[in-house]
C-alpha positions as CSV (number, residue, x, y, z in Angstrom):
1,M,-2.6,139.3,161.4
2,G,1.2,140.8,162.1
3,S,3.1,141.5,159.1
4,G,5.3,138.6,160.7
5,E,2.6,136.2,160.5
6,K,2.2,136.9,156.5
7,S,5.2,136.7,156.1
8,S,5.5,133.6,157.5
9,L,2.5,132.3,156.5
10,L,4.0,133.0,152.7
11,R,6.8,131.4,153.0
12,N,5.0,128.7,153.9
13,L,2.7,129.0,150.9
14,F,5.8,128.7,148.4
15,G,7.0,125.8,150.2
16,F,3.5,124.3,149.9
17,T,3.9,125.2,146.4
18,N,7.3,123.5,145.7
19,R,6.5,120.9,147.6
20,R,3.2,119.9,145.9
21,N,4.8,120.6,142.1
22,R,7.3,118.0,143.5
23,V,5.0,115.4,144.4
24,C,3.1,115.9,141.6
25,K,6.2,116.1,139.1
26,E,7.2,112.5,140.4
27,R,3.7,111.0,141.7
28,T,4.5,110.7,145.4
29,R,2.3,110.7,148.1
30,H,0.7,113.7,149.5
31,L,-2.3,114.3,151.7
32,R,-2.8,117.9,152.3
33,Y,-5.0,119.3,155.8
34,C,-6.9,123.1,155.8
35,H,-6.3,121.5,151.8
36,W,-6.4,125.1,150.6
37,V,-3.1,125.8,149.7
38,S,-3.4,122.4,147.7
39,T,-6.2,124.0,145.2
40,F,-4.2,126.9,143.9
41,A,-3.0,124.4,141.2
42,F,-6.3,123.6,139.4
43,T,-7.6,127.0,139.2
44,D,-6.5,128.3,135.2
45,G,-3.3,129.6,135.6
46,V,-4.8,132.4,137.2
47,A,-3.1,134.4,140.6
48,A,-4.8,132.1,143.4
49,H,-5.1,133.8,146.9
50,S,-6.0,133.6,149.9
51,T,-8.1,136.4,151.6
52,E,-6.3,134.4,155.0
53,L,-3.1,135.9,153.6
54,V,-4.4,138.9,150.7
55,E,-7.1,140.4,152.2
56,D,-8.2,142.2,148.6
57,A,-6.8,139.1,146.5
58,K,-8.4,139.5,142.7
59,E,-8.3,135.3,142.5
60,P,-9.7,134.9,146.0
61,V,-9.6,130.8,146.1
62,V,-10.2,130.6,150.0
63,I,-11.8,133.3,151.7
64,F,-13.3,133.6,155.7
65,M,-16.5,131.9,156.1
66,P,-19.4,134.0,155.7
67,E,-20.7,133.5,159.1
68,G,-17.3,134.1,160.8
69,S,-16.1,137.5,161.9
70,R,-13.2,139.2,162.1
71,T,-13.4,141.2,165.3
72,H,-13.9,138.9,167.9
73,L,-12.2,135.9,167.0
74,G,-12.8,133.7,169.9
75,G,-15.5,131.1,169.6
76,T,-16.0,131.7,165.7
77,M,-14.2,129.3,164.3
78,R,-15.7,126.1,162.6
79,L,-14.8,124.0,165.4
80,G,-15.4,120.5,166.5
81,L,-16.6,117.4,165.2
82,R,-18.8,117.6,162.0
83,P,-19.8,115.5,159.4
84,T,-18.5,115.0,155.9
85,L,-20.9,113.0,152.7
86,F,-19.0,111.0,150.1
87,Q,-20.6,112.1,146.8
88,P,-22.4,110.1,144.3
89,G,-19.4,108.6,142.0
90,S,-16.8,108.3,144.8
91,E,-16.6,105.1,145.3
92,K,-13.3,104.4,143.9
93,S,-11.8,107.2,145.5
94,T,-8.3,107.1,147.4
95,I,-9.5,108.7,150.2
96,R,-13.1,107.4,150.9
97,K,-11.3,103.7,150.7
98,L,-9.3,104.6,154.3
99,Y,-12.7,104.9,155.6
100,G,-13.5,101.6,154.5
101,G,-15.9,102.5,151.9
102,S,-18.5,103.9,154.4
103,T,-21.3,106.8,152.6
104,E,-20.1,109.3,155.8
105,V,-16.9,110.0,158.0
106,H,-16.9,112.4,160.9
107,E,-13.8,114.8,161.8
108,R,-12.5,116.7,164.2
109,H,-12.9,120.9,162.7
110,R,-10.9,124.1,163.5
111,H,-10.7,126.2,160.8
112,R,-12.2,129.7,159.8
113,Y,-11.8,129.6,155.7
114,E,-12.6,127.3,153.0
115,I,-12.8,127.3,149.6
116,N,-14.7,129.9,147.7
117,P,-18.2,127.7,146.6
118,D,-17.1,130.8,143.5
119,Y,-14.1,128.8,141.8
120,I,-15.8,125.1,142.6
121,Q,-16.9,125.1,138.4
122,R,-13.3,126.0,138.1
123,L,-11.4,124.0,139.8
124,E,-13.1,121.2,139.3
125,A,-12.4,121.7,135.5
126,G,-8.4,121.9,136.4
127,G,-9.1,118.2,137.3
128,L,-9.8,118.4,141.2
129,R,-12.4,115.9,142.7
130,F,-14.5,117.3,145.5
131,I,-16.1,114.5,147.2
132,G,-17.1,115.2,150.3
133,R,-18.9,117.6,151.2
134,D,-20.6,119.0,154.4
135,D,-24.1,117.7,155.4
136,K,-25.5,120.5,153.8
137,G,-23.8,120.2,150.3
138,E,-22.2,124.4,150.3
139,R,-18.5,123.3,151.8
140,M,-16.0,121.5,150.2
141,E,-14.7,119.1,152.5
142,I,-12.8,116.6,150.8
143,F,-10.6,117.0,146.9
144,E,-8.8,114.2,145.2
145,L,-7.0,113.7,142.0
146,P,-8.9,110.9,140.6
147,T,-5.9,107.7,139.7
148,E,-7.1,107.6,136.9
149,A,-9.2,110.1,134.3
150,A,-10.1,109.6,130.2
151,A,-8.2,113.2,130.2
152,G,-6.8,115.6,132.4
153,P,-4.9,115.0,135.5
154,T,-4.3,112.1,137.2
155,H,-2.5,111.1,140.8
156,P,-1.8,107.8,142.4
157,Y,-2.4,109.3,145.9
158,Y,-3.2,113.2,145.9
159,V,-5.5,114.2,148.4
160,G,-6.7,117.6,150.7
161,V,-9.3,117.6,153.9
162,Q,-10.7,120.3,155.7
163,Y,-10.6,118.9,158.3
164,H,-7.7,117.2,160.6
165,P,-8.1,114.0,159.9
166,E,-8.1,110.7,162.2
167,L,-9.1,108.0,159.8
168,K,-11.7,107.3,162.8
169,R,-14.3,104.7,160.7
């Protein structure tokens, strides 16, 4: 990735972060696809980053998918229609309701980066709920803030998905 592309991505990152701050403050609706940017606020105040933007990031919350190739970019993305399974306890989930209460959804993927599994517990401790995972339970496909909780952040509609949502049922 050239310096112009990285500069553009960084500007977008700051724009997303500002939007996320406004959305949380004003409690307006928020749906992100390719959701990784929306996770940064929930990492315990560390300087969270993506290896897509900073290759040697100290806190790589988002990483290049391990099975991908950095040298052969053609055909190495996670592509196509893939299943996402809603996790137990997500029955009242905002996005699950959009899918008619289904236990799984099939949506289109097109990406090389994912949430770093080493950060899942920290993100969840910060209030995010990973309510949808891939069919192996390894990849975080859907997160949201709960609409109500005894402790921690809540939001009426703060949702992120890794795929490109077409909201198929």
